[in-house]
TORLUM-189504 format. One record per residue: residue number from 1; residue in three letters; x, y, z of N, C-alpha, C in turn. Coordinates in steps of 0.2 Angstrom, whole numbers, padded with zeros to 4 digits, always signed. Layout:
TORLUM-189504
  seq  type    n.u    n.v    n.w   ca.u   ca.v   ca.w    c.u    c.v    c.w
  NUM   ala      X      Y      Z      X      Y      Z      X      Y      Z
...
end
This chain:
TORLUM-189504
  seq  type    n.u    n.v    n.w   ca.u   ca.v   ca.w    c.u    c.v    c.w
    1   met  +0466  -1029  +0095  +0460  -1024  +0097  +0462  -1018  +0093
    2   gln  +0457  -1015  +0089  +0458  -1009  +0086  +0459  -1003  +0091
    3   ala  +0462  -0998  +0089  +0463  -0992  +0094  +0457  -0989  +0097
    4   val  +0452  -0989  +0092  +0445  -0986  +0095  +0442  -0990  +0100
    5   asp  +0442  -0997  +0098  +0439  -1001  +0103  +0443  -1001  +0110
    6   lys  +0449  -1001  +0109  +0453  -1001  +0116  +0452  -0994  +0120
    7   ile  +0451  -0989  +0116  +0449  -0983  +0120  +0442  -0983  +0124
    8   ile  +0437  -0986  +0120  +0431  -0987  +0123  +0431  -0991  +0129
    9   phe  +0435  -0997  +0128  +0435  -1002  +0134  +0439  -0999  +0140
   10   glu  +0444  -0996  +0139  +0448  -0993  +0144  +0444  -0988  +0148
   11   cys  +0441  -0983  +0145  +0437  -0978  +0148  +0431  -0981  +0151
   12   ala  +0428  -0986  +0148  +0422  -0989  +0151  +0424  -0993  +0158
   13   asp  +0429  -0997  +0157  +0432  -1000  +0163  +0434  -0996  +0169
   14   ser  +0437  -0990  +0167  +0439  -0985  +0172  +0432  -0982  +0176
   15   ala  +0427  -0981  +0171  +0421  -0978  +0174  +0417  -0983  +0178
   16   leu  +0417  -0989  +0176  +0414  -0994  +0181  +0417  -0995  +0187
   17   ser  +0424  -0994  +0187  +0428  -0995  +0194  +0426  -0989  +0198
   18   gln  +0425  -0983  +0195  +0424  -0977  +0199  +0417  -0976  +0202
   19   cys  +0413  -0980  +0199  +0406  -0979  +0201  +0404  -0985  +0206
   20   gly  +0405  -0983  +0213  +0404  -0988  +0218  +0398  -0991  +0219
   21   phe  +0392  -0989  +0216  +0386  -0992  +0216  +0385  -0998  +0212
   22   leu  +0390  -1000  +0208  +0389  -1005  +0203  +0395  -1010  +0204
   23   asp  +0393  -1017  +0205  +0398  -1022  +0205  +0401  -1024  +0198
   24   lys  +0407  -1021  +0197  +0410  -1022  +0190  +0410  -1029  +0188
   25   ile  +0412  -1034  +0192  +0413  -1041  +0191  +0407  -1044  +0189
   26   lys  +0402  -1043  +0193  +0395  -1046  +0191  +0392  -1043  +0185
   27   phe  +0394  -1036  +0183  +0391  -1033  +0177  +0395  -1036  +0171
   28   tyr  +0401  -1038  +0172  +0405  -1041  +0166  +0402  -1048  +0165
   29   gln  +0400  -1051  +0170  +0398  -1058  +0170  +0391  -1058  +0166
   30   thr  +0387  -1053  +0167  +0381  -1052  +0164  +0382  -1050  +0157
   31   leu  +0387  -1046  +0155  +0388  -1045  +0148  +0390  -1052  +0144
   32   glu  +0393  -1056  +0147  +0395  -1062  +0144  +0390  -1067  +0143
   33   thr  +0386  -1068  +0149  +0381  -1073  +0149  +0374  -1071  +0145
   34   ser  +0372  -1064  +0146  +0366  -1062  +0143  +0367  -1059  +0136
   35   tyr  +0373  -1056  +0135  +0374  -1052  +0129  +0379  -1055  +0124
   36   gly  +0383  -1060  +0127  +0387  -1064  +0122  +0393  -1061  +0120
   37   phe  +0396  -1056  +0124  +0403  -1053  +0122  +0407  -1052  +0129
   38   lys  +0413  -1052  +0128  +0418  -1051  +0133  +0419  -1043  +0135
   39   pro  +0421  -1041  +0141  +0422  -1034  +0142  +0427  -1030  +0137
   40   glu  +0432  -1034  +0135  +0436  -1031  +0130  +0433  -1029  +0123
   41   glu  +0427  -1032  +0122  +0423  -1031  +0116  +0418  -1026  +0117
   42   ile  +0418  -1022  +0122  +0413  -1017  +0123  +0413  -1012  +0117
   43   gly  +0419  -1010  +0115  +0419  -1005  +0109  +0415  -1007  +0103
   44   ser  +0416  -1013  +0102  +0412  -1016  +0096  +0405  -1017  +0097
   45   asn  +0403  -1017  +0103  +0396  -1019  +0105  +0393  -1014  +0110
   46   tyr  +0395  -1007  +0109  +0393  -1002  +0114  +0386  -1001  +0115
   47   glu  +0382  -1002  +0109  +0374  -1002  +0110  +0372  -1007  +0115
   48   ala  +0374  -1013  +0115  +0372  -1018  +0119  +0375  -1017  +0127
   49   phe  +0381  -1014  +0127  +0384  -1012  +0133  +0379  -1006  +0136
   50   his  +0377  -1002  +0132  +0373  -0996  +0135  +0366  -0999  +0137
   51   glu  +0363  -1004  +0133  +0357  -1007  +0135  +0358  -1011  +0142
   52   cys  +0363  -1015  +0143  +0365  -1018  +0149  +0365  -1014  +0155
   53   leu  +0368  -1008  +0154  +0369  -1003  +0159  +0362  -1000  +0161
   54   gln  +0358  -0999  +0156  +0351  -0997  +0157  +0347  -1002  +0161
   55   asn  +0347  -1008  +0159  +0343  -1013  +0163  +0346  -1015  +0170
   56   thr  +0352  -1014  +0171  +0355  -1015  +0177  +0354  -1010  +0182
   57   leu  +0355  -1003  +0180  +0355  -0997  +0184  +0349  -0993  +0184
   58   gly  +0345  -0994  +0178  +0340  -0989  +0178  +0342  -0982  +0176
   59   ile  +0340  -0977  +0179  +0342  -0970  +0178  +0349  -0969  +0179
   60   lys  +0352  -0973  +0184  +0359  -0972  +0186  +0364  -0973  +0180
   61   his  +0362  -0976  +0175  +0366  -0978  +0170  +0369  -0972  +0167
   62   tyr  +0366  -0966  +0167  +0369  -0960  +0164  +0375  -0958  +0168
   63   ala  +0375  -0959  +0175  +0380  -0957  +0179  +0387  -0961  +0177
   64   val  +0386  -0967  +0175  +0392  -0971  +0173  +0394  -0968  +0166
   65   glu  +0390  -0967  +0161  +0392  -0965  +0155  +0394  -0958  +0155
   66   arg  +0392  -0954  +0160  +0395  -0947  +0160  +0402  -0947  +0163
   67   val  +0404  -0952  +0167  +0410  -0953  +0170  +0415  -0955  +0164
   68   leu  +0412  -0960  +0160  +0416  -0963  +0154  +0418  -0957  +0149
   69   leu  +0413  -0953  +0148  +0415  -0947  +0143  +0420  -0942  +0146
   70   arg  +0419  -0941  +0153  +0424  -0937  +0156  +0431  -0940  +0156
   71   ile  +0432  -0946  +0157  +0438  -0949  +0157  +0441  -0949  +0150
   72   met  +0437  -0950  +0145  +0439  -0950  +0138  +0442  -0943  +0136
   73   lys  +0439  -0938  +0138  +0441  -0931  +0137  +0447  -0930  +0140
   74   glu  +0448  -0931  +0147  +0454  -0930  +0151  +0460  -0933  +0148
   75   arg  +0459  -0940  +0146  +0464  -0943  +0143  +0467  -0941  +0136
   76   thr  +0462  -0938  +0132  +0464  -0935  +0126  +0467  -0928  +0127
   77   asp  +0465  -0924  +0132  +0468  -0918  +0134  +0475  -0919  +0136
   78   asn  +0476  -0925  +0139  +0483  -0926  +0142  +0487  -0930  +0137
   79   arg  +0485  -0931  +0131  +0488  -0934  +0125  +0489  -0941  +0126
   80   ile  +0485  -0944  +0130  +0486  -0952  +0131  +0483  -0955  +0125
   81   tyr  +0477  -0952  +0122  +0474  -0955  +0116  +0475  -0950  +0110
   82   asp  +0476  -0953  +0105  +0476  -0949  +0098  +0469  -0945  +0097
   83   arg  +0469  -0939  +0095  +0463  -0935  +0095  +0459  -0938  +0090
   84   thr  +0461  -0941  +0084  +0457  -0944  +0079  +0454  -0950  +0081
   85   asp  +0458  -0954  +0085  +0455  -0960  +0088  +0449  -0959  +0093
   86   glu  +0451  -0954  +0097  +0446  -0952  +0102  +0439  -0949  +0099
   87   ile  +0440  -0945  +0094  +0434  -0943  +0090  +0430  -0949  +0087
   88   ser  +0433  -0954  +0085  +0430  -0959  +0082  +0426  -0963  +0087
   89   ala  +0430  -0964  +0093  +0427  -0968  +0099  +0420  -0964  +0101
   90   phe  +0421  -0957  +0102  +0416  -0953  +0104  +0410  -0954  +0099
   91   ser  +0411  -0954  +0093  +0406  -0955  +0088  +0402  -0961  +0089
   92   ile  +0405  -0967  +0090  +0402  -0973  +0091  +0397  -0972  +0097
   93   ile  +0400  -0969  +0103  +0395  -0969  +0109  +0390  -0964  +0107
   94   thr  +0391  -0958  +0104  +0386  -0954  +0103  +0380  -0956  +0098
   95   asn  +0382  -0960  +0093  +0377  -0963  +0089  +0372  -0968  +0093
   96   val  +0374  -0971  +0098  +0370  -0975  +0102  +0365  -0971  +0106
   97   tyr  +0367  -0965  +0108  +0362  -0961  +0112  +0357  -0958  +0107
   98   leu  +0359  -0956  +0101  +0355  -0953  +0096  +0349  -0958  +0094
   99   lys  +0351  -0964  +0094  +0346  -0969  +0092  +0340  -0970  +0097
  100   glu  +0341  -0967  +0103  +0335  -0968  +0108  +0329  -0964  +0106
  101   ser  +0330  -0958  +0103  +0324  -0955  +0102  +0325  -0949  +0097
  102   glu  +0320  -0948  +0093  +0321  -0942  +0088  +0322  -0936  +0091
  103   ala  +0319  -0935  +0097  +0320  -0928  +0101  +0327  -0927  +0103
  104   asn  +0331  -0933  +0105  +0338  -0932  +0106  +0342  -0931  +0100
  105   leu  +0340  -0933  +0095  +0343  -0932  +0088  +0343  -0925  +0087
  106   glu  +0337  -0922  +0087  +0336  -0915  +0086  +0340  -0910  +0090
  107   arg  +0340  -0912  +0097  +0344  -0908  +0101  +0352  -0908  +0100
  108   ser  +0354  -0914  +0098  +0361  -0916  +0098  +0364  -0912  +0092
  109   arg  +0360  -0910  +0087  +0363  -0907  +0081  +0365  -0900  +0083
  110   ala  +0363  -0897  +0089  +0366  -0891  +0091  +0373  -0891  +0094
  111   phe  +0375  -0897  +0096  +0381  -0898  +0099  +0387  -0899  +0094
  112   thr  +0391  -0895  +0094  +0397  -0895  +0089  +0403  -0898  +0092
  113   asn  +0404  -0899  +0098  +0410  -0902  +0101  +0409  -0906  +0107
  114   leu  +0413  -0910  +0109  +0413  -0914  +0115  +0411  -0911  +0121
  115   glu  +0413  -0905  +0122  +0412  -0901  +0129  +0405  -0900  +0129
  116   lys  +0402  -0897  +0124  +0394  -0895  +0124  +0390  -0902  +0125
  117   tyr  +0392  -0907  +0122  +0388  -0913  +0122  +0388  -0916  +0129
  118   thr  +0394  -0916  +0132  +0395  -0918  +0139  +0391  -0914  +0144
  119   lys  +0391  -0907  +0143  +0387  -0903  +0147  +0380  -0904  +0147
  120   his  +0377  -0905  +0141  +0370  -0907  +0140  +0368  -0914  +0143
  121   leu  +0373  -0919  +0143  +0372  -0925  +0146  +0371  -0924  +0154
  122   glu  +0375  -0920  +0156  +0375  -0919  +0164  +0369  -0916  +0166
  123   glu  +0366  -0911  +0162  +0360  -0908  +0163  +0354  -0913  +0163
  124   glu  +0354  -0917  +0158  +0349  -0922  +0158  +0349  -0927  +0164
  125   val  +0355  -0929  +0166  +0356  -0933  +0172  +0353  -0929  +0178
  126   lys  +0355  -0923  +0179  +0353  -0919  +0185  +0345  -0918  +0185
  127   glu  +0342  -0917  +0179  +0335  -0916  +0179  +0332  -0923  +0181
  128   ala  +0334  -0929  +0178  +0331  -0935  +0179  +0332  -0937  +0187
  129   asp  +0338  -0935  +0190  +0339  -0937  +0197  +0334  -0933  +0201
  130   glu  +0333  -0926  +0200  +0329  -0922  +0203  +0322  -0925  +0203
  131   lys  +0319  -0927  +0197  +0313  -0930  +0197  +0312  -0936  +0201
  132   met  +0317  -0940  +0201  +0317  -0946  +0205  +0316  -0945  +0212
  133   lys  +0320  -0940  +0215  +0320  -0938  +0222  +0314  -0935  +0224
  134   ser  +0311  -0931  +0219  +0304  -0928  +0221  +0299  -0933  +0221
  135   ala  +0299  -0938  +0216  +0294  -0944  +0217  +0295  -0948  +0223
  136   glu  +0301  -0949  +0225  +0302  -0953  +0231  +0300  -0949  +0237
  137   arg  +0301  -0943  +0237  +0298  -0939  +0243  +0291  -0939  +0243
  138   met  +0287  -0938  +0238  +0280  -0938  +0238  +0277  -0945  +0240
  139   ile  +0280  -0950  +0238  +0278  -0957  +0240  +0279  -0958  +0247
  140   thr  +0284  -0956  +0250  +0286  -0956  +0257  +0281  -0952  +0261
  141   ile  +0279  -0946  +0259  +0275  -0942  +0262  +0268  -0945  +0262
  142   gly  +0266  -0947  +0256  +0259  -0951  +0256  +0258  -0957  +0260
  143   glu  +0264  -0961  +0261  +0263  -0967  +0265  +0263  -0965  +0272
  144   thr  +0267  -0959  +0274  +0267  -0957  +0281  +0260  -0954  +0283
  145   ala  +0257  -0950  +0278  +0250  -0947  +0280  +0245  -0953  +0281
  146   ala  +0245  -0958  +0277  +0240  -0963  +0277  +0241  -0967  +0284
  147   met  +0247  -0968  +0286  +0249  -0971  +0292  +0246  -0967  +0298
  148   val  +0248  -0961  +0298  +0246  -0956  +0304  +0239  -0955  +0304
  149   gly  +0235  -0955  +0298  +0228  -0954  +0298  +0225  -0960  +0301
  150   his  +0227  -0966  +0299  +0224  -0972  +0302  +0225  -0973  +0309
  151   asp  +0231  -0971  +0312  +0233  -0972  +0319  +0229  -0967  +0323
  152   ile  +0227  -0961  +0321  +0223  -0956  +0325  +0216  -0957  +0324
  153   arg  +0214  -0960  +0319  +0206  -0961  +0318  +0203  -0966  +0323
  154   asn  +0207  -0971  +0325  +0204  -0976  +0330  +0203  -0972  +0337
  155   pro  +0208  -0969  +0340  +0206  -0966  +0346  +0202  -0960  +0346
  156   leu  +0201  -0957  +0340  +0197  -0951  +0339  +0190  -0954  +0339
  157   gln  +0188  -0960  +0336  +0182  -0962  +0336  +0179  -0964  +0343
  158   ala  +0184  -0967  +0347  +0183  -0968  +0354  +0181  -0962  +0358
  159   leu  +0185  -0957  +0357  +0183  -0950  +0360  +0176  -0948  +0358
  160   thr  +0175  -0948  +0352  +0168  -0946  +0350  +0163  -0950  +0353
  161   ser  +0163  -0956  +0354  +0158  -0960  +0357  +0158  -0958  +0365
  162   asp  +0163  -0957  +0368  +0163  -0955  +0375  +0160  -0949  +0376
  163   leu  +0161  -0944  +0371  +0159  -0937  +0372  +0151  -0938  +0371
  164   tyr  +0149  -0942  +0367  +0141  -0943  +0366  +0138  -0945  +0372
  165   leu  +0141  -0950  +0375  +0139  -0953  +0382  +0138  -0948  +0387
  166   leu  +0144  -0943  +0387  +0144  -0938  +0392  +0138  -0933  +0391
  167   asn  +0137  -0931  +0385  +0132  -0927  +0383  +0125  -0930  +0385
  168   glu  +0124  -0936  +0384  +0118  -0939  +0386  +0117  -0939  +0394
  169   thr  +0122  -0941  +0397  +0122  -0941  +0405  +0120  -0934  +0407
  170   leu  +0123  -0929  +0404  +0122  -0922  +0406  +0115  -0919  +0406
  171   lys  +0112  -0922  +0401  +0105  -0920  +0400  +0100  -0922  +0406
  172   asp  +0102  -0927  +0410  +0098  -0929  +0416  +0100  -0925  +0422
  173   met  +0105  -0921  +0421  +0107  -0917  +0427  +0103  -0911  +0428
  174   pro  +0102  -0909  +0434  +0098  -0903  +0436  +0102  -0897  +0433
  175   asp  +0098  -0892  +0430  +0100  -0886  +0427  +0103  -0881  +0433
  176   asp  +0110  -0881  +0433  +0113  -0876  +0438  +0120  -0874  +0435
  177   glu  +0123  -0870  +0438  +0130  -0868  +0436  +0135  -0873  +0434
  178   thr  +0135  -0878  +0438  +0139  -0884  +0436  +0138  -0887  +0429
  179   lys  +0131  -0888  +0428  +0129  -0891  +0422  +0131  -0886  +0416
  180   val  +0130  -0880  +0417  +0132  -0875  +0412  +0140  -0875  +0410
  181   thr  +0144  -0876  +0415  +0151  -0876  +0415  +0153  -0882  +0411
  182   met  +0150  -0888  +0413  +0152  -0894  +0410  +0150  -0894  +0403
  183   gln  +0144  -0891  +0401  +0142  -0891  +0394  +0146  -0887  +0390
  184   glu  +0149  -0881  +0393  +0154  -0877  +0389  +0160  -0881  +0388
  185   ser  +0162  -0885  +0393  +0168  -0889  +0392  +0167  -0894  +0386
  186   leu  +0161  -0898  +0387  +0160  -0903  +0382  +0159  -0900  +0375
  187   asp  +0156  -0894  +0374  +0156  -0891  +0367  +0163  -0889  +0365
  188   ser  +0167  -0887  +0369  +0174  -0885  +0367  +0178  -0892  +0365
  189   met  +0177  -0897  +0369  +0180  -0904  +0367  +0177  -0906  +0360
  190   gln  +0171  -0905  +0359  +0168  -0907  +0352  +0171  -0903  +0347
  191   glu  +0172  -0896  +0348  +0175  -0892  +0342  +0182  -0895  +0341
  192   asn  +0186  -0896  +0346  +0193  -0898  +0345  +0193  -0905  +0342
  193   ile  +0188  -0910  +0344  +0188  -0916  +0340  +0186  -0916  +0333
  194   ser  +0182  -0911  +0332  +0180  -0910  +0325  +0186  -0907  +0321
  195   tyr  +0189  -0903  +0324  +0195  -0900  +0321  +0201  -0905  +0319
  196   ile  +0202  -0910  +0324  +0206  -0915  +0323  +0204  -0920  +0318
  197   ser  +0197  -0921  +0317  +0195  -0925  +0312  +0196  -0923  +0305
  198   lys  +0195  -0916  +0305  +0197  -0913  +0298  +0204  -0914  +0296
  199   ile  +0209  -0913  +0301  +0216  -0914  +0300  +0217  -0921  +0297
  200   val  +0214  -0926  +0301  +0215  -0933  +0299  +0212  -0934  +0292
  201   ala  +0206  -0931  +0290  +0203  -0932  +0284  +0208  -0929  +0278
  202   asp  +0211  -0923  +0280  +0215  -0920  +0275  +0221  -0925  +0274
  203   leu  +0224  -0928  +0279  +0230  -0932  +0278  +0228  -0938  +0274
  204   gln  +0222  -0941  +0275  +0220  -0947  +0271  +0218  -0945  +0264
  205   asp  +0216  -0939  +0263  +0214  -0937  +0256  +0221  -0936  +0253
  206   tyr  +0226  -0934  +0256  +0233  -0933  +0253  +0236  -0939  +0251
  207   ala  +0235  -0944  +0255  +0238  -0951  +0254  +0234  -0954  +0248
  208   arg  +0228  -0953  +0247  +0224  -0956  +0241  +0226  -0952  +0235
  209   pro  +0225  -0956  +0229  +0226  -0952  +0222  +0220  -0948  +0221
  210   leu  +0221  -0943  +0218  +0216  -0938  +0217  +0212  -0940  +0210
  211   asn  +0206  -0943  +0211  +0202  -0945  +0205  +0195  -0941  +0205
  212   leu  +0195  -0935  +0201  +0190  -0931  +0201  +0184  -0934  +0196
  213   glu  +0178  -0933  +0199  +0172  -0935  +0195  +0168  -0929  +0194
  214   tyr  +0168  -0926  +0188  +0164  -0920  +0186  +0157  -0921  +0185
  215   lys  +0153  -0917  +0188  +0145  -0918  +0188  +0143  -0911  +0187
  216   glu  +0137  -0910  +0185  +0133  -0904  +0185  +0130  -0903  +0191
  217   val  +0131  -0897  +0195  +0129  -0896  +0202  +0125  -0890  +0202
  218   asp  +0119  -0890  +0205  +0115  -0884  +0206  +0118  -0881  +0212
  219   ile  +0121  -0875  +0212  +0124  -0872  +0217  +0119  -0870  +0223
  220   asn  +0113  -0868  +0221  +0108  -0866  +0226  +0107  -0872  +0231
  221   gln  +0105  -0878  +0228  +0104  -0884  +0232  +0111  -0886  +0235
  222   phe  +0116  -0885  +0232  +0122  -0888  +0235  +0124  -0884  +0242
  223   phe  +0123  -0877  +0242  +0124  -0873  +0248  +0119  -0874  +0253
  224   asn  +0113  -0875  +0251  +0108  -0877  +0256  +0109  -0883  +0260
  225   gly  +0112  -0888  +0256  +0113  -0895  +0259  +0120  -0894  +0263
  226   leu  +0124  -0890  +0261  +0131  -0889  +0265  +0129  -0885  +0271
  227   leu  +0125  -0881  +0272  +0124  -0877  +0278  +0120  -0881  +0283
  228   thr  +0117  -0886  +0281  +0114  -0890  +0286  +0119  -0895  +0290
  229   val  +0125  -0895  +0288  +0130  -0899  +0292  +0135  -0895  +0295
  230   ile  +0135  -0889  +0294  +0140  -0884  +0297  +0137  -0881  +0303
  231   phe  +0140  -0881  +0309  +0137  -0878  +0315  +0140  -0870  +0315
  232   ile  +0135  -0866  +0314  +0136  -0859  +0314  +0134  -0856  +0321
  233   pro  +0138  -0853  +0325  +0136  -0851  +0332  +0131  -0845  +0331
  234   glu  +0127  -0844  +0336  +0122  -0839  +0335  +0125  -0832  +0334
  235   lys  +0131  -0831  +0337  +0134  -0824  +0337  +0137  -0822  +0330
  236   ile  +0137  -0827  +0325  +0139  -0826  +0319  +0133  -0826  +0314
  237   arg  +0133  -0821  +0310  +0127  -0820  +0305  +0130  -0822  +0298
  238   leu  +0126  -0826  +0295  +0128  -0828  +0288  +0123  -0825  +0283
  239   glu  +0126  -0822  +0278  +0122  -0820  +0272  +0124  -0823  +0266
  240   leu  +0119  -0826  +0262  +0120  -0830  +0256  +0116  -0828  +0251
  241   glu  +0119  -0826  +0245  +0116  -0823  +0239  +0118  -0828  +0233
  242   ile  +0113  -0832  +0231  +0115  -0836  +0225  +0109  -0836  +0220
  243   asn  +0111  -0836  +0214  +0107  -0836  +0208  +0104  -0843  +0208
  244   ala  +0097  -0844  +0209  +0094  -0850  +0209  +0095  -0855  +0203
  245   ser  +0097  -0851  +0197  +0098  -0855  +0191  +0105  -0857  +0190
  246   ser  +0110  -0855  +0194  +0117  -0856  +0193  +0119  -0863  +0194
  247   lys  +0122  -0865  +0189  +0125  -0872  +0189  +0132  -0872  +0187
  248   val  +0136  -0877  +0190  +0143  -0878  +0188  +0144  -0885  +0187
  249   lys  +0150  -0886  +0183  +0152  -0893  +0182  +0158  -0894  +0187
  250   thr  +0158  -0898  +0192  +0163  -0899  +0197  +0162  -0906  +0200
  251   asp  +0167  -0907  +0204  +0167  -0913  +0208  +0163  -0911  +0215
  252   pro  +0157  -0913  +0216  +0154  -0911  +0222  +0157  -0913  +0229
  253   met  +0160  -0919  +0229  +0163  -0921  +0235  +0169  -0917  +0237
  254   phe  +0173  -0915  +0232  +0179  -0911  +0234  +0177  -0904  +0235
  255   leu  +0172  -0901  +0231  +0170  -0895  +0232  +0167  -0894  +0239
  256   arg  +0163  -0899  +0241  +0160  -0899  +0248  +0165  -0899  +0253
  257   arg  +0170  -0903  +0252  +0176  -0903  +0257  +0180  -0897  +0258
  258   ala  +0181  -0894  +0252  +0185  -0888  +0252  +0181  -0882  +0255
  259   leu  +0175  -0881  +0254  +0171  -0876  +0257  +0169  -0877  +0264
  260   thr  +0168  -0883  +0266  +0167  -0885  +0273  +0173  -0883  +0277
  261   asn  +0179  -0885  +0275  +0185  -0883  +0278  +0186  -0875  +0278
  262   leu  +0185  -0872  +0273  +0185  -0865  +0273  +0180  -0861  +0278
  263   met  +0174  -0864  +0278  +0169  -0860  +0282  +0171  -0862  +0290
  264   asn  +0173  -0868  +0291  +0175  -0870  +0298  +0181  -0866  +0300
  265   asn  +0186  -0865  +0296  +0192  -0861  +0298  +0190  -0854  +0299
  266   ala  +0185  -0851  +0295  +0183  -0844  +0295  +0179  -0843  +0302
  267   ile  +0175  -0848  +0304  +0171  -0847  +0310  +0176  -0848  +0316
  268   gln  +0180  -0852  +0316  +0185  -0853  +0321  +0189  -0847  +0322
  269   ala  +0191  -0844  +0316  +0195  -0838  +0317  +0191  -0832  +0320
  270   met  +0185  -0831  +0318  +0181  -0826  +0321  +0180  -0827  +0328
  271   leu  +0179  -0833  +0330  +0178  -0834  +0337  +0184  -0833  +0341
  272   thr  +0190  -0834  +0338  +0196  -0833  +0342  +0197  -0826  +0342
  273   val  +0196  -0822  +0337  +0197  -0815  +0337  +0192  -0811  +0343
  274   glu  +0186  -0814  +0343  +0181  -0811  +0348  +0184  -0813  +0355
  275   asn  +0186  -0819  +0356  +0188  -0820  +0363  +0195  -0817  +0365
end
């Protein structure tokens, strides 16, 4: 075995042993059965070794190769390897990385020594790991939001039906102080149910992918329709000034949802301050 091949194999073997998330024995078996070479021949087949790592570990393959480069540098610094042989081995490894994309080739031209290249590789790994963590968090949040929204929606619908029946029953009761008190309580319950429904809808919207459908919307007609579905207490005065010819291109469903939430929040805030 040539000195350069020996360096690459020894450093790769040590890196695989240090990375506990990989079964080295099974990985070597994959090299032999799927790629047709033995572990001792990694140096002469580094591109295939790199590909096998990618296919086996995904983004984590960078972690193994980062350790490999660190081991190689440490052993050279400690004079275990001859500097010339180590540079040749590093050149073989680097050429494999450069083939992956023209962008990597352009960036790598700025690196003049092993230390700079290793630092760059570490930054790439860190950035990729952060993106993966962020994506996993967003998926988990979306799944939780969908589950919570579904679980709350069913009992909320039952409460809405019961509240409707109570309101119908109250209509037949004689007008007295008790009826007024009950009506106030039912109105308060309705407001809170509506508020919970809004929260559930927000959760379910968050869990769904955002697919906007832009349409030309007449703002005057839009707001007139919006105000028919929003309850505005008599004690709150609403003034609306809109140019009748104003039109915008937007997603009417999401705009309606956003403005409905905004107006309901504003109404609730004003009522809270007054009380």
